[in-house]
N, CA, C and O atoms as a MOPAC input file, in Angstrom:
PM7 MOZYME 1SCF
protein

 N     11.36500 1    45.60600 1     9.07800 1
 C     10.36200 1    45.35500 1    10.10900 1
 C     10.60500 1    43.97900 1    10.72600 1
 O     10.62900 1    42.97200 1    10.01700 1
 N     10.78000 1    43.93900 1    12.01300 1
 C     10.98800 1    42.67400 1    12.70400 1
 C      9.64700 1    42.19800 1    13.23800 1
 O      8.95300 1    42.92000 1    13.95300 1
 N      9.29700 1    40.96600 1    12.87600 1
 C      8.01800 1    40.40100 1    13.29100 1
 C      8.22600 1    38.93400 1    13.62500 1
 O      8.61800 1    38.15200 1    12.76000 1
 N      7.96900 1    38.55500 1    14.86300 1
 C      8.16000 1    37.16500 1    15.27400 1
 C      7.15800 1    36.25900 1    14.56500 1
 O      6.11400 1    36.71400 1    14.09800 1
 N      7.49100 1    34.97400 1    14.49400 1
 C      6.57700 1    34.03200 1    13.86000 1
 C      6.71600 1    32.64700 1    14.47900 1
 O      7.70800 1    32.32000 1    15.13100 1
 N      5.69500 1    31.86000 1    14.24900 1
 C      5.74100 1    30.44800 1    14.56800 1
 C      6.25300 1    29.77100 1    13.29700 1
 O      5.82400 1    30.13100 1    12.20100 1
 N      7.15800 1    28.80100 1    13.41900 1
 C      7.71300 1    28.14300 1    12.24400 1
 C      7.16100 1    26.72600 1    12.16100 1
 O      7.21200 1    25.97100 1    13.13200 1
 N      6.63200 1    26.37200 1    10.98800 1
 C      6.07000 1    25.03800 1    10.75700 1
 C      6.58900 1    24.50200 1     9.42500 1
 O      7.05200 1    25.25900 1     8.57300 1
 N      6.50400 1    23.20800 1     9.26800 1
 C      6.77900 1    22.58000 1     7.97800 1
 C      5.45400 1    22.44700 1     7.24900 1
 O      4.42100 1    22.20700 1     7.87400 1
 N      5.47600 1    22.60000 1     5.93900 1
 C      4.24600 1    22.58700 1     5.14600 1
 C      3.56400 1    21.21400 1     5.17200 1
 O      2.36000 1    21.11000 1     4.93500 1
 N      4.34000 1    20.15900 1     5.46100 1
 C      3.75200 1    18.81400 1     5.51300 1
 C      4.46400 1    17.97300 1     6.57200 1
 O      5.60100 1    18.25500 1     6.95100 1
 N      3.77700 1    16.94400 1     7.03500 1
 C      4.37000 1    16.00900 1     7.99100 1
 C      5.56200 1    15.28900 1     7.36500 1
 O      6.55000 1    15.00300 1     8.04100 1
 N      5.46000 1    15.00200 1     6.07400 1
 C      6.54000 1    14.31300 1     5.36400 1
 C      7.82200 1    15.16300 1     5.34800 1
 O      8.92100 1    14.64600 1     5.54700 1
 N      7.66700 1    16.45100 1     5.11200 1
 C      8.81700 1    17.34700 1     5.09800 1
 C      9.44400 1    17.43800 1     6.49200 1
 O     10.66800 1    17.45300 1     6.62600 1
 N      8.61100 1    17.49700 1     7.51600 1
 C      9.12600 1    17.53500 1     8.88600 1
 C      9.85200 1    16.23300 1     9.21900 1
 O     10.88600 1    16.24800 1     9.88800 1
 N      9.31100 1    15.11400 1     8.75400 1
 C      9.95600 1    13.81200 1     8.96300 1
 C     11.32600 1    13.79500 1     8.28600 1
 O     12.29900 1    13.32400 1     8.87500 1
 N     11.41200 1    14.30200 1     7.06000 1
 C     12.69800 1    14.37400 1     6.34800 1
 C     13.71400 1    15.19400 1     7.14300 1
 O     14.88400 1    14.82300 1     7.24500 1
 N     13.25400 1    16.30900 1     7.70000 1
 C     14.13000 1    17.15300 1     8.52200 1
 C     14.61000 1    16.39400 1     9.75200 1
 O     15.79900 1    16.39900 1    10.06900 1
 N     13.68000 1    15.74300 1    10.44100 1
 C     14.02800 1    15.02200 1    11.66900 1
 C     14.95900 1    13.83700 1    11.41300 1
 O     15.68700 1    13.41200 1    12.31000 1
 N     14.93600 1    13.31000 1    10.19600 1
 C     15.80100 1    12.17100 1     9.86400 1
 C     17.23100 1    12.59300 1     9.52300 1
 O     18.12100 1    11.74600 1     9.44500 1
 N     17.46000 1    13.89300 1     9.31900 1
 C     18.82500 1    14.35800 1     9.08700 1
 C     19.63500 1    14.15400 1    10.36200 1
 O     19.12400 1    14.34100 1    11.46500 1
 N     20.88800 1    13.77600 1    10.20800 1
 C     21.75800 1    13.59500 1    11.37400 1
 C     22.01300 1    14.94900 1    12.03400 1
 O     22.11700 1    15.96800 1    11.35200 1
 N     22.11200 1    14.95400 1    13.36300 1
 C     22.29800 1    16.20300 1    14.10400 1
 C     23.58100 1    16.93200 1    13.72700 1
 O     23.65100 1    18.15700 1    13.83800 1
 N     24.59700 1    16.19300 1    13.28300 1
 C     25.85800 1    16.84600 1    12.92100 1
 C     25.91700 1    17.23900 1    11.44500 1
 O     26.93600 1    17.75000 1    10.98100 1
 N     24.84200 1    17.00700 1    10.71300 1
 C     24.75700 1    17.39300 1     9.29900 1
 C     24.76800 1    18.92500 1     9.21600 1
 O     23.95100 1    19.57900 1     9.86500 1
 N     25.68900 1    19.50900 1     8.42100 1
 C     25.74400 1    20.97400 1     8.33900 1
 C     24.43900 1    21.59700 1     7.83800 1
 O     24.10100 1    22.71800 1     8.21700 1
 N     23.71000 1    20.87500 1     6.98900 1
 C     22.43100 1    21.40200 1     6.48800 1
 C     21.40900 1    21.45200 1     7.62400 1
 O     20.67200 1    22.42900 1     7.75700 1
 N     21.36500 1    20.39400 1     8.44300 1
 C     20.42400 1    20.40800 1     9.57500 1
 C     20.79800 1    21.52300 1    10.54500 1
 O     19.92200 1    22.22900 1    11.04400 1
 N     22.09000 1    21.68800 1    10.81600 1
 C     22.52100 1    22.76800 1    11.70800 1
 C     22.10200 1    24.12500 1    11.14000 1
 O     21.64300 1    24.99800 1    11.87700 1
 N     22.26500 1    24.29500 1     9.82800 1
 C     21.84800 1    25.53200 1     9.18100 1
 C     20.35200 1    25.74200 1     9.27300 1
 O     19.88600 1    26.86500 1     9.47200 1
 N     19.59800 1    24.66300 1     9.13000 1
 C     18.13600 1    24.77000 1     9.21300 1
 C     17.68700 1    25.09400 1    10.63300 1
 O     16.74700 1    25.86400 1    10.83200 1
 N     18.35800 1    24.50800 1    11.61600 1
 C     18.03200 1    24.82300 1    13.01000 1
 C     18.27600 1    26.31300 1    13.25900 1
 O     17.46800 1    26.98100 1    13.90500 1
 N     19.39700 1    26.83000 1    12.74200 1
 C     19.68900 1    28.26300 1    12.87500 1
 C     18.61300 1    29.08800 1    12.15400 1
 O     18.14500 1    30.09900 1    12.67700 1
 N     18.22600 1    28.64200 1    10.94100 1
 C     17.19900 1    29.35500 1    10.17300 1
 C     15.88000 1    29.39700 1    10.94200 1
 O     15.23000 1    30.44000 1    11.00900 1
 N     15.49100 1    28.27500 1    11.51300 1
 C     14.23400 1    28.21000 1    12.27100 1
 C     14.28500 1    29.18300 1    13.45300 1
 O     13.31400 1    29.89100 1    13.72000 1
 N     15.41100 1    29.21500 1    14.15500 1
 C     15.56000 1    30.16300 1    15.27400 1
 C     15.44700 1    31.60000 1    14.77300 1
 O     14.75900 1    32.42700 1    15.37200 1
 N     16.13500 1    31.88700 1    13.65900 1
 C     16.08700 1    33.24100 1    13.09200 1
 C     14.66700 1    33.61500 1    12.66900 1
 O     14.22000 1    34.73600 1    12.91300 1
 N     13.95800 1    32.67900 1    12.03400 1
 C     12.59700 1    32.96500 1    11.56600 1
 C     11.61900 1    33.13800 1    12.72700 1
 O     10.65700 1    33.90000 1    12.62400 1
 N     11.86500 1    32.43400 1    13.82600 1
 C     11.01700 1    32.63300 1    15.00700 1
 C     11.17200 1    34.06100 1    15.53500 1
 O     10.20900 1    34.67200 1    15.99800 1
 N     12.40100 1    34.58000 1    15.45700 1
 C     12.66700 1    35.94500 1    15.92100 1
 C     12.19500 1    36.98200 1    14.92300 1
 O     11.73500 1    38.05800 1    15.30500 1
 N     12.31100 1    36.65300 1    13.61600 1
 C     11.96500 1    37.61100 1    12.56100 1
 C     11.54300 1    36.85600 1    11.30300 1
 O     12.38400 1    36.30500 1    10.59300 1
 N     10.25800 1    36.83400 1    11.03400 1
 C      9.72600 1    36.11900 1     9.86200 1
 C     10.35700 1    36.60700 1     8.56000 1
 O     10.39400 1    35.87500 1     7.57100 1
 N     10.85300 1    37.84300 1     8.56100 1
 C     11.39800 1    38.44700 1     7.35400 1
 C     12.92500 1    38.35200 1     7.29100 1
 O     13.57100 1    39.17100 1     6.63800 1
 N     13.50500 1    37.34900 1     7.97100 1
 C     14.96600 1    37.18500 1     8.02900 1
 C     15.56100 1    36.75800 1     6.68700 1
 O     16.75100 1    36.96500 1     6.44800 1
 N     14.75600 1    36.17200 1     5.82000 1
 C     15.24600 1    35.71500 1     4.51800 1
 C     15.22200 1    36.82400 1     3.47900 1
 O     15.06200 1    38.00300 1     3.79400 1
 N     15.38500 1    36.41200 1     2.24600 1
 C     15.37800 1    37.32700 1     1.10700 1
 C     14.08100 1    37.08400 1     0.33000 1
 O     13.79300 1    35.95200 1    -0.05900 1
 N     13.30900 1    38.13400 1     0.10700 1
 C     12.03800 1    37.97900 1    -0.60200 1
 C     12.29600 1    37.68300 1    -2.07500 1
 O     13.13600 1    38.31700 1    -2.71400 1
 N     11.56100 1    36.71300 1    -2.59800 1
 C     11.66500 1    36.32000 1    -3.99900 1
 C     10.57100 1    37.05800 1    -4.77600 1
 O      9.40800 1    37.01800 1    -4.37600 1
 N     10.92000 1    37.73100 1    -5.87900 1
 C      9.91000 1    38.45000 1    -6.67200 1
 C      8.82000 1    37.50200 1    -7.21100 1
 O      9.10000 1    36.36000 1    -7.57600 1
 N      7.58600 1    37.99700 1    -7.25000 1
 C      6.44000 1    37.17000 1    -7.69400 1
 C      6.64800 1    36.56500 1    -9.07400 1
 O      6.21100 1    35.44300 1    -9.32800 1
 N      7.31000 1    37.29300 1    -9.96900 1
 C      7.51200 1    36.78100 1   -11.33100 1
 C      8.37400 1    35.52300 1   -11.35000 1
 O      8.39400 1    34.80100 1   -12.34700 1
 N      9.08400 1    35.25600 1   -10.25900 1
 C      9.95300 1    34.08000 1   -10.18300 1
 C      9.32200 1    32.90400 1    -9.43100 1
 O      9.93200 1    31.84000 1    -9.32900 1
 N      8.10200 1    33.08700 1    -8.90400 1
 C      7.44800 1    32.00600 1    -8.15700 1
 C      7.25700 1    30.78900 1    -9.05400 1
 O      6.70900 1    30.92500 1   -10.14800 1
 N      7.68700 1    29.61300 1    -8.63200 1
 C      7.38100 1    28.40600 1    -9.39600 1
 C      5.86300 1    28.16200 1    -9.40900 1
 O      5.20400 1    28.25600 1    -8.37400 1
 N      5.33000 1    27.85300 1   -10.57300 1
 C      3.89300 1    27.59400 1   -10.71700 1
 C      3.43400 1    26.51500 1    -9.74800 1
 O      2.33300 1    26.58600 1    -9.20100 1
 N      4.28600 1    25.51500 1    -9.54000 1
 C      3.95600 1    24.41200 1    -8.63500 1
 C      3.60900 1    24.92200 1    -7.23400 1
 O      2.66900 1    24.42400 1    -6.61400 1
 N      4.35300 1    25.90500 1    -6.73100 1
 C      4.08700 1    26.44700 1    -5.39200 1
 C      2.74700 1    27.16200 1    -5.35700 1
 O      1.99500 1    27.03500 1    -4.39000 1
 N      2.44700 1    27.91200 1    -6.40700 1
 C      1.18500 1    28.65800 1    -6.45500 1
 C      0.00700 1    27.68500 1    -6.48700 1
 O     -0.96900 1    27.85700 1    -5.75700 1
 N      0.10600 1    26.65700 1    -7.34300 1
 C     -0.97700 1    25.69000 1    -7.47500 1
 C     -1.14200 1    24.82700 1    -6.22400 1
 O     -2.26000 1    24.58300 1    -5.76800 1
 N     -0.02300 1    24.37300 1    -5.68100 1
 C     -0.07200 1    23.43100 1    -4.56200 1
 C     -0.37500 1    24.11200 1    -3.22600 1
 O     -1.10300 1    23.55700 1    -2.40300 1
 N      0.17700 1    25.30800 1    -3.00400 1
 C      0.05700 1    25.94800 1    -1.69700 1
 C     -0.72300 1    27.26300 1    -1.71100 1
 O     -1.04400 1    27.79600 1    -0.64900 1
 N     -1.02900 1    27.79000 1    -2.88900 1
 C     -1.76200 1    29.05100 1    -2.98500 1
 C     -0.99500 1    30.22900 1    -2.38100 1
 O     -1.59400 1    31.11600 1    -1.77200 1
 N      0.31000 1    30.23600 1    -2.54900 1
 C      1.14300 1    31.27100 1    -1.93100 1
 C      0.96900 1    32.62900 1    -2.60200 1
 O      0.62200 1    32.71100 1    -3.78100 1
 N      1.21400 1    33.68900 1    -1.84000 1
 C      1.25100 1    35.03400 1    -2.42200 1
 C      2.53900 1    35.76100 1    -2.01600 1
 O      2.72100 1    36.93700 1    -2.33300 1
 N      3.43500 1    35.04500 1    -1.30600 1
 C      4.76200 1    35.56500 1    -0.99900 1
 C      5.71000 1    34.38500 1    -0.85900 1
 O      5.29800 1    33.27800 1    -0.51200 1
 N      6.96500 1    34.63200 1    -1.12900 1
 C      7.95000 1    33.55000 1    -1.09900 1
 C      9.28200 1    34.13100 1    -0.66000 1
 O      9.67200 1    35.22000 1    -1.08400 1
 N      9.97600 1    33.38900 1     0.19700 1
 C     11.22200 1    33.84600 1     0.78400 1
 C     12.27500 1    32.75400 1     0.68200 1
 O     11.96300 1    31.56400 1     0.65500 1
 N     13.52400 1    33.18500 1     0.62600 1
 C     14.66900 1    32.27600 1     0.54300 1
 C     15.58700 1    32.57400 1     1.71100 1
 O     15.86800 1    33.73400 1     2.01300 1
 N     16.05300 1    31.52300 1     2.36500 1
 C     17.03000 1    31.66700 1     3.43800 1
 C     18.23700 1    30.83400 1     3.02800 1
 O     18.10600 1    29.63800 1     2.76500 1
 N     19.40800 1    31.45600 1     2.97300 1
 C     20.61700 1    30.75000 1     2.55300 1
 C     21.14200 1    29.85300 1     3.66500 1
 O     21.32700 1    30.28100 1     4.80500 1
 N     21.37700 1    28.59300 1     3.29900 1
 C     21.93300 1    27.59300 1     4.20300 1
 C     23.39700 1    27.34400 1     3.82200 1
 O     23.85500 1    27.85600 1     2.80100 1
 N     24.13900 1    26.57100 1     4.62000 1
 C     25.53800 1    26.27800 1     4.28600 1
 C     25.68600 1    25.53500 1     2.95400 1
 O     24.75300 1    24.88300 1     2.48500 1
 N     26.85100 1    25.64500 1     2.36800 1
 C     27.22600 1    24.90700 1     1.15900 1
 C     26.31400 1    25.17100 1    -0.03800 1
 O     26.10600 1    24.28500 1    -0.86700 1
 N     25.77100 1    26.38200 1    -0.13000 1
 C     24.95000 1    26.74900 1    -1.27500 1
 C     23.52600 1    26.20600 1    -1.24300 1
 O     22.80300 1    26.34200 1    -2.23000 1
 N     23.10700 1    25.60100 1    -0.14600 1
 C     21.74100 1    25.10300 1    -0.03000 1
 C     20.79600 1    26.26500 1     0.25700 1
 O     21.21900 1    27.30700 1     0.75700 1
 N     19.52200 1    26.08200 1    -0.06100 1
 C     18.50500 1    27.11300 1     0.14600 1
 C     17.29600 1    26.51700 1     0.87900 1
 O     16.90300 1    25.37600 1     0.63800 1
 N     16.72600 1    27.31500 1     1.76900 1
 C     15.47800 1    26.96200 1     2.42400 1
 C     14.43000 1    27.92600 1     1.87100 1
 O     14.64300 1    29.13900 1     1.86200 1
 N     13.31100 1    27.39300 1     1.41500 1
 C     12.24400 1    28.20400 1     0.82400 1
 C     11.04700 1    28.18800 1     1.77300 1
 O     10.63100 1    27.13000 1     2.24700 1
 N     10.49700 1    29.38000 1     2.04500 1
 C      9.35200 1    29.44900 1     2.94500 1
 C      8.39400 1    30.56500 1     2.51400 1
 O      8.73300 1    31.44600 1     1.72500 1
 N      7.20400 1    30.48300 1     3.06200 1
 C      6.20000 1    31.51500 1     2.83800 1
 C      5.70300 1    31.98200 1     4.19700 1
 O      5.80000 1    31.25200 1     5.18300 1
 N      5.17900 1    33.18000 1     4.24700 1
 C      4.68900 1    33.75500 1     5.50400 1
 C      3.17600 1    33.92600 1     5.39400 1
 O      2.67100 1    34.50600 1     4.43200 1
 N      2.46000 1    33.41100 1     6.39800 1
 C      1.00300 1    33.54000 1     6.41800 1
 C      0.55600 1    34.07200 1     7.77500 1
 O      1.19500 1    33.78800 1     8.78800 1
 N     -0.52000 1    34.83100 1     7.80700 1
 C     -1.01600 1    35.28900 1     9.10600 1
 C     -1.75000 1    34.15800 1     9.82400 1
 O     -2.59400 1    33.48300 1     9.23600 1
 N     -1.41800 1    33.95700 1    11.10600 1
 C     -2.16100 1    32.97500 1    11.89600 1
 C     -3.41200 1    33.63900 1    12.46300 1
 O     -4.49200 1    33.04800 1    12.51000 1
 N     -3.23200 1    34.86600 1    12.88400 1
 C     -4.34500 1    35.66900 1    13.39000 1
 C     -3.94300 1    37.13600 1    13.22400 1
 O     -3.00400 1    37.43800 1    12.48700 1
 N     -4.62500 1    38.02500 1    13.88400 1
 C     -4.34200 1    39.45400 1    13.72600 1
 C     -2.94200 1    39.84400 1    14.18900 1
 O     -2.38600 1    40.83300 1    13.71100 1
 N     -2.36800 1    39.07700 1    15.11500 1
 C     -1.11600 1    39.47000 1    15.73800 1
 C      0.06100 1    38.58400 1    15.31700 1
 O      1.19300 1    39.05800 1    15.21100 1
 N     -0.20900 1    37.29900 1    15.07900 1
 C      0.87600 1    36.33900 1    14.87800 1
 C      1.02100 1    35.89700 1    13.42700 1
 O      0.04400 1    35.79500 1    12.68600 1
 N      2.27100 1    35.63800 1    13.04300 1
 C      2.57500 1    35.12100 1    11.70700 1
 C      3.06300 1    33.68800 1    11.80500 1
 O      3.54600 1    33.24300 1    12.84600 1
 N      2.92500 1    32.97400 1    10.69000 1
 C      3.49700 1    31.63400 1    10.56600 1
 C      4.46300 1    31.65400 1     9.39600 1
 O      4.12000 1    32.09700 1     8.29900 1
 N      5.67200 1    31.17000 1     9.63800 1
 C      6.63500 1    30.93900 1     8.55600 1
 C      6.54300 1    29.46100 1     8.22700 1
 O      6.91700 1    28.61700 1     9.04100 1
 N      6.04700 1    29.14000 1     7.03200 1
 C      5.85500 1    27.74900 1     6.62500 1
 C      6.97100 1    27.33400 1     5.68000 1
 O      7.09800 1    27.87600 1     4.58100 1
 N      7.78100 1    26.37200 1     6.11000 1
 C      8.88200 1    25.86800 1     5.29100 1
 C      8.30300 1    24.98100 1     4.19900 1
 O      7.60000 1    24.01300 1     4.48600 1
 N      8.59900 1    25.31200 1     2.94500 1
 C      8.07800 1    24.56800 1     1.80200 1
 C      9.06500 1    23.51700 1     1.31000 1
 O      8.67300 1    22.43300 1     0.87900 1
 N     10.35700 1    23.85500 1     1.38000 1
 C     11.33200 1    22.98200 1     0.74100 1
 C     12.73700 1    23.45700 1     1.08200 1
 O     12.93900 1    24.61600 1     1.44300 1
 N     13.69800 1    22.56200 1     0.96700 1
 C     15.10700 1    22.95700 1     0.99100 1
 C     15.83800 1    22.08300 1     0.00300 1
 O     15.49100 1    20.91900 1    -0.19600 1
 N     16.85300 1    22.65300 1    -0.61400 1
 C     17.59000 1    21.91100 1    -1.63100 1
 C     18.91700 1    22.57200 1    -1.91800 1
 O     19.18300 1    23.69500 1    -1.49000 1
 N     19.76100 1    21.83500 1    -2.66700 1
 C     21.07300 1    22.38900 1    -3.00600 1
 C     20.91000 1    23.43300 1    -4.11000 1
 O     19.83000 1    23.60100 1    -4.67700 1
 N     22.00800 1    24.12800 1    -4.40000 1
 C     21.93700 1    25.24200 1    -5.34200 1
 C     21.50100 1    24.79600 1    -6.74500 1
 O     20.74100 1    25.49800 1    -7.41200 1
 N     21.97800 1    23.64400 1    -7.18500 1
 C     21.62500 1    23.15000 1    -8.52500 1
 C     20.11900 1    22.89700 1    -8.62900 1
 O     19.49000 1    23.27800 1    -9.61700 1
 N     19.53900 1    22.25100 1    -7.60400 1
 C     18.09400 1    22.00000 1    -7.60600 1
 C     17.31200 1    23.31300 1    -7.47900 1
 O     16.23900 1    23.46500 1    -8.06300 1
 N     17.86100 1    24.25500 1    -6.71300 1
 C     17.24000 1    25.57600 1    -6.57000 1
 C     17.17400 1    26.26600 1    -7.92900 1
 O     16.13200 1    26.80300 1    -8.30600 1
 N     18.28600 1    26.25100 1    -8.66200 1
 C     18.31000 1    26.87500 1    -9.99200 1
 C     17.30800 1    26.20100 1   -10.92900 1
 O     16.64300 1    26.87100 1   -11.71900 1
 N     17.20500 1    24.89700 1   -10.83900 1
 C     16.27000 1    24.15400 1   -11.69000 1
 C     14.83400 1    24.54000 1   -11.33900 1
 O     14.02800 1    24.79800 1   -12.23300 1
 N     14.51000 1    24.58200 1   -10.05200 1
 C     13.13800 1    24.90700 1    -9.61400 1
 C     12.74400 1    26.32600 1   -10.04000 1
 O     11.60900 1    26.56600 1   -10.45200 1
 N     13.69200 1    27.25800 1    -9.93800 1
 C     13.39300 1    28.65200 1   -10.24000 1
 C     13.78100 1    29.04900 1   -11.66600 1
 O     13.71100 1    30.22100 1   -12.03800 1
 N     14.18800 1    28.05900 1   -12.45100 1
 C     14.48700 1    28.23300 1   -13.86800 1
 C     15.54000 1    29.31300 1   -14.13300 1
 O     15.37800 1    30.15100 1   -15.02000 1
 N     16.62200 1    29.27800 1   -13.34800 1
 C     17.73900 1    30.20500 1   -13.58100 1
 C     18.66600 1    29.64400 1   -14.61600 1
 O     19.66900 1    30.27300 1   -14.95400 1

């Protein structure tokens, strides 16, 4: 199912971190591509099973769904999808990190 969405960062601090990345940084380029893809289709990532949700995300953000979008060089972008209203969705970026940090967060 293709469903467009508005893409936001979960916090101003996270958005600031993104904006501070150099434009030629492959991770920033990957994130820009991810944001474009998520605007076109909120479900462009891979859904993460509920049993794998980090407790921190549930406590801090009250999430009930979690998605992963693969970035270059083994990095991952983690986001959740929330309804803005009856028609529109929001893809909220929670975090991005390298594969080692991803494995640590998800206890692989």
